[in-house]
C-alpha positions in Angstrom: 31.5 16.4 18.6 27.9 16.5 17.4 27.7 14.5 14.2 24.0 15.1 13.8 23.1 11.5 14.1 19.4 10.5 13.5 17.3 8.9 16.2 17.7 5.5 14.6 21.5 6.0 14.4 21.6 7.0 18.1 19.5 4.0 19.0 21.9 1.7 17.2 24.9 3.3 18.8 23.5 3.1 22.3 22.3 -0.5 21.9 25.7 -1.7 20.7 27.3 0.3 23.5 25.1 -1.2 26.1 25.6 -4.8 25.0 29.4 -4.2 24.7 29.7 -2.9 28.2 27.4 -5.4 29.8 28.1 -8.6 27.9 31.5 -8.2 26.3 33.7 -6.2 28.7 33.5 -8.8 31.5 34.6 -11.7 29.2 36.9 -10.0 26.6 40.1 -11.1 28.3 38.9 -14.7 28.5 37.6 -14.7 24.9 41.0 -13.4 23.8 43.1 -15.8 25.8 41.1 -18.9 24.8 40.4 -17.8 21.2 36.7 -18.5 22.0 34.0 -17.8 19.4 31.4 -15.4 21.0 28.3 -17.4 20.3 26.3 -16.1 23.3 27.1 -12.5 22.5 26.0 -13.0 18.9 22.7 -14.2 20.2 22.4 -10.9 22.1 23.1 -9.0 18.9 20.3 -10.9 17.2 17.9 -10.2 20.0 18.8 -6.5 19.7 18.2 -6.6 15.9 21.8 -5.6 15.1 21.9 -8.1 12.3 19.0 -6.4 10.6 20.7 -3.0 10.2 21.6 -3.2 6.5 19.0 -5.8 5.4 16.1 -4.2 3.5 12.8 -4.0 5.2 11.1 -6.2 2.6 13.4 -9.0 3.7 12.7 -8.6 7.4 15.5 -6.1 8.0 15.6 -2.6 9.3 17.0 -1.0 6.1 19.1 1.5 8.1 22.1 3.5 7.0 25.7 2.4 6.4 26.6 4.9 9.1 24.4 3.0 11.6 26.4 -0.1 10.8 29.7 1.8 11.3 28.4 3.1 14.7 27.7 -0.4 15.9 31.1 -1.7 14.8 32.8 1.3 16.5 31.1 0.7 19.8 31.8 -3.0 19.8 35.4 -2.4 18.8 35.9 -0.1 21.8 35.6 -3.1 23.9 36.7 -6.1 21.8 37.7 -6.0 18.1 37.5 -9.8 17.9 33.8 -9.8 18.6 33.4 -6.7 16.3 35.0 -8.4 13.3 32.8 -11.5 13.8 29.8 -9.3 13.6 31.1 -7.2 10.7 32.2 -10.2 8.6 28.6 -11.4 8.7 27.6 -8.3 6.8 30.5 -8.6 4.5 29.2 -12.1 3.6 25.5 -11.0 3.3 26.0 -7.8 1.4 26.7 -9.5 -2.0 23.3 -11.1 -1.6 21.6 -7.9 -0.5 23.1 -5.9 -3.3 23.4 -8.4 -6.2 21.1 -11.3 -5.4 17.9 -11.9 -7.3 14.5 -11.8 -5.5 14.5 -15.6 -5.0 18.0 -15.6 -3.5 17.1 -12.7 -1.2 13.9 -14.3 0.0 15.7 -17.5 0.7 18.6 -16.1 2.7 18.1 -12.6 3.9 15.4 -13.2 6.5 17.5 -15.9 8.1 20.5 -13.6 8.2 18.4 -10.7 9.5 17.2 -12.8 12.5 20.6 -14.0 13.3 19.6 -17.6 12.7 22.2 -17.9 9.9 25.7 -16.5 10.0 27.6 -15.4 6.8 31.2 -15.3 5.5 32.8 -13.9 2.4 35.5 -16.1 0.7 37.9 -14.3 -1.6 41.5 -14.8 -0.3 43.7 -17.7 -1.3 47.3 -18.7 -0.5 48.5 -17.1 -3.8 45.7 -14.7 -4.2 45.6 -12.0 -1.6 46.0 -8.6 -3.1 46.2 -10.3 -6.6 42.6 -11.5 -7.0 43.3 -12.4 -10.6 45.4 -15.3 -9.4 42.5 -17.1 -7.8 42.8 -20.9 -8.4 39.5 -22.1 -6.9 37.4 -23.2 -9.9 33.7 -23.6 -10.5 33.0 -25.7 -13.5 29.5 -26.0 -15.0 27.9 -29.5 -15.0 24.3 -29.3 -16.2 22.3 -27.4 -13.6 25.2 -27.4 -11.1 28.7 -25.9 -10.6 31.4 -28.2 -9.4 33.8 -26.3 -7.1 37.3 -27.4 -6.3 40.0 -25.4 -4.4 40.8 -23.7 -1.1 40.2 -20.3 0.5 42.5 -19.0 3.2 42.0 -16.8 6.3 38.3 -16.7 6.1 36.6 -14.9 9.0 33.7 -16.9 10.4 35.0 -19.9 8.5 33.4 -23.1 9.9 31.0 -21.1 12.0 29.1 -19.4 9.2 26.2 -21.2 7.5 26.2 -19.2 4.3 29.3 -18.4 2.2 29.7 -16.2 -0.8 32.6 -17.7 -2.7 34.6 -16.0 -5.4 35.7 -18.7 -7.9 37.0 -18.9 -11.4 34.4 -20.0 -14.0 36.6 -19.0 -16.9 40.3 -19.4 -16.0 41.7 -17.9 -19.2 40.0 -14.5 -18.5 41.7 -13.6 -15.2 39.5 -11.2 -13.1 36.9 -11.2 -15.8 36.5 -14.9 -15.4 35.6 -14.7 -11.7 32.1 -15.4 -10.4 30.3 -15.1 -7.1 28.5 -18.2 -5.9 26.5 -18.9 -2.7 27.6 -22.1 -0.9 25.8 -23.5 2.1 27.8 -25.1 5.0 26.3 -28.5 4.8 27.0 -29.1 1.1 28.8 -32.4 0.6 32.5 -32.0 -0.1 32.7 -28.6 1.7 35.0 -28.8 4.7 37.2 -26.6 6.9 40.8 -26.5 8.0 42.1 -25.8 11.5 41.3 -22.7 13.4 44.2 -20.3 13.0 46.1 -19.2 16.1 46.2 -15.4 15.5 48.1 -12.5 17.0 44.9 -10.4 17.6 41.2 -10.5 17.1 41.4 -13.9 18.7 37.7 -14.1 19.6 37.0 -14.3 15.9 37.4 -17.6 14.1 39.6 -17.8 11.0 39.8 -21.0 9.0 40.7 -22.4 5.6 37.8 -23.4 3.4 38.2 -26.6 1.4 36.2 -27.5 -1.7 36.4 -31.1 -3.1 33.9 -31.7 -5.9 31.3 -29.5 -4.2 28.1 -29.5 -6.2 26.2 -26.2 -6.0 23.0 -25.4 -8.0 23.6 -22.9 -10.8 20.7 -20.8 -9.3 23.2 -19.9 -6.5 25.2 -17.8 -9.0 25.0 -14.1 -8.3 24.1 -11.9 -11.3 26.0 -13.8 -14.1 29.3 -15.4 -14.8 32.3 -13.0 -14.9 31.0 -10.5 -12.4 32.6 -11.9 -9.3 35.5 -9.4 -9.2 33.2 -6.5 -9.8 30.9 -7.7 -6.9 33.9 -8.0 -4.6 35.2 -4.6 -5.4 31.8 -3.0 -5.0 31.3 -4.7 -1.7 34.7 -3.5 -0.4 33.8 0.0 -1.4 30.9 -0.2 1.0 32.6 -2.2 3.8 36.0 -0.5 4.1 34.5 2.3 6.1 33.4 -0.5 8.5 37.1 -1.4 8.9 37.8 2.3 9.5 35.0 2.3 12.2 36.6 -0.8 13.8 40.0 1.0 13.8 38.4 4.2 15.4 36.8 2.0 18.1 40.0 0.3 18.9 41.9 3.6 19.0 39.2 5.2 21.2 39.2 2.3 23.6 43.0 2.4 23.9 43.0 6.2 24.4 40.4 6.0 27.1 42.4 3.5 29.0 45.6 5.5 28.6 43.9 8.8 29.8 42.4 7.0 32.8 45.8 5.5 33.7 47.7 8.8 33.2 45.3 10.6 35.5 45.8 8.0 38.3 49.4 7.0 37.9 51.6 9.3 40.0 55.3 9.9 39.6 57.5 12.6 41.2 54.5 13.7 43.2 51.9 14.3 40.5 49.8 12.5 37.9 51.7 11.7 34.8 49.1 13.4 32.6 50.4 16.6 34.0 53.8 16.0 32.5 53.9 17.8 29.1 55.4 14.8 27.4 52.3 12.7 28.3 49.7 15.4 28.1 50.7 16.6 24.7 50.9 13.1 23.4 47.4 12.2 24.5 46.2 15.5 23.0 47.7 14.6 19.6 46.2 11.1 19.7 42.7 12.4 20.6 42.9 14.8 17.7 43.9 12.1 15.2 41.1 9.8 16.4 38.5 12.6 15.9 39.8 13.3 12.4 39.6 9.6 11.6 36.1 9.4 13.0 35.0 12.4 10.9 36.4 10.8 7.7 34.8 7.4 8.4 31.4 9.0 9.2 31.5 11.2 6.1 32.3 8.4 3.8 29.6 6.3 5.3 27.2 9.1 4.7 28.3 9.5 1.1 27.5 5.8 0.6 24.1 6.4 2.1 23.5 9.3 -0.3 24.2 7.0 -3.2 27.5 8.5 -4.2 28.7 6.4 -7.2 32.4 6.8 -7.3 33.3 6.1 -3.7 36.4 3.8 -4.0 38.9 6.6 -3.4 37.2 7.9 -0.3 36.4 4.4 1.1 40.1 3.5 0.8 41.1 6.8 2.5 38.8 6.0 5.4 40.3 2.6 5.9 43.9 3.7 5.4 43.8 6.7 7.7 41.8 5.2 10.5 43.8 2.0 10.6 47.1 3.9 10.7 45.8 6.0 13.5 44.7 2.9 15.4 48.1 1.4 15.2 49.8 4.7 16.3 47.3 5.2 19.2 47.5 1.7 20.6 51.3 1.6 20.4 51.5 4.9 22.3 48.9 3.7 24.8 51.2 0.8 25.7 54.0 3.3 26.1 51.9 5.5 28.4 51.3 2.5 30.6 55.0 1.7 30.6 55.9 -1.8 31.8 52.3 -2.4 32.9 51.2 -1.9 29.3 53.2 -4.9 28.2 51.3 -7.1 30.6 48.1 -9.0 29.8 46.7 -7.9 33.1 46.0 -4.6 31.4 44.0 -4.2 28.2 46.2 -1.9 26.1 48.4 -4.7 24.8 45.3 -6.4 23.4 44.2 -3.2 21.7 47.7 -3.0 20.0 47.5 -6.6 18.8 44.0 -6.1 17.5 44.8 -2.9 15.7 47.4 -4.4 13.4 45.0 -6.4 11.3 43.0 -3.3 10.4 46.0 -2.3 8.2 45.9 -5.7 6.5 42.4 -7.2 5.8 39.9 -6.0 3.2 42.9 -4.9 1.2 46.3 -4.0 2.8 47.0 -0.3 3.3 49.4 -0.5 0.4 46.5 -1.5 -1.8 44.5 1.4 -0.4 47.2 3.8 -1.5 47.2 2.2 -4.9 43.5 2.7 -5.2 43.8 6.3 -4.1 46.7 7.0 -6.4 45.0 5.5 -9.4 41.9 7.6 -8.7 44.1 10.8 -8.5 45.7 9.9 -11.8 42.3 9.5 -13.5 41.1 12.7 -12.0 44.1 14.6 -13.4 43.2 13.1 -16.8 39.7 14.5 -16.5 38.1 11.1 -16.1 36.6 11.8 -12.6 
């Protein structure tokens, strides 16, 4: 379909597609098998200015649209979602600084992020604080001109590889979510260390580690906005990045469907290609339709963000929810189309299926997305929206 993309958006899409086909496709199986961090590929992203997309021009970025960012993620995810989430998590980590940092913080960090010289991560999740952010135990206690941070964060994408972390910690434990604050922590800060690299089901080219804070002293000037705004910052960031998860899911689904269609056209049984059997042909038709519906929803939500739509939470959650469910359905059915071959690592569809599952979980499980949507509908019926 013609989504009326701008010249800049088409340029971003084509650039991401070219790098993905040339650089990622030949090594994706190896990256997945070894769980290898894609350092060289990230350098290519930097050379192509893909890290500059959402950084404002005054801080050496390109200041492009959220849709441009989603297009890049989708194209990378068509080939390897592990590489895509490594790239996307960098923006998840930098966006709090972009949106809520003061001018000094932006000048210090954003040019380094835009150039690809520094990689970012966002640290919210803990062992007992996944969906329940109010249960965060990591504490940041004021000590003169510093905060002393103690605690751990779990399942942090780019953990140990990133240089800059935006950490959500409790500065006023008795206030629950209203006592959370967002603080920038640099990798080489004394007392800041990392756990083992997690051995994951999917997105294995990305690195996921525990963050460990033991009396980590961080200047108070690294606080974003003011104390007590950490939960608000996290929710506002997710409103803008969940369409990116949707774009990742669309890319995974499209990549799996392309493989399934190509296989169905070449695999012959009973004297003809299996795509000519109604059971297979109709299935692929349904999957293609659902992918296009998911893509349309993701793009429209991204455009709404670009237009400055204020109340975007419901639609952002819809994009993530619908696209990730479609990705899981498409990839599972793609394996089925391949039959026994689909279960073998020699063919790529089993990887797509493994990669798809996480899109239903991170940046808020799909159950949380339904809760966000349901709450919005309730407020709407009460005349509050």
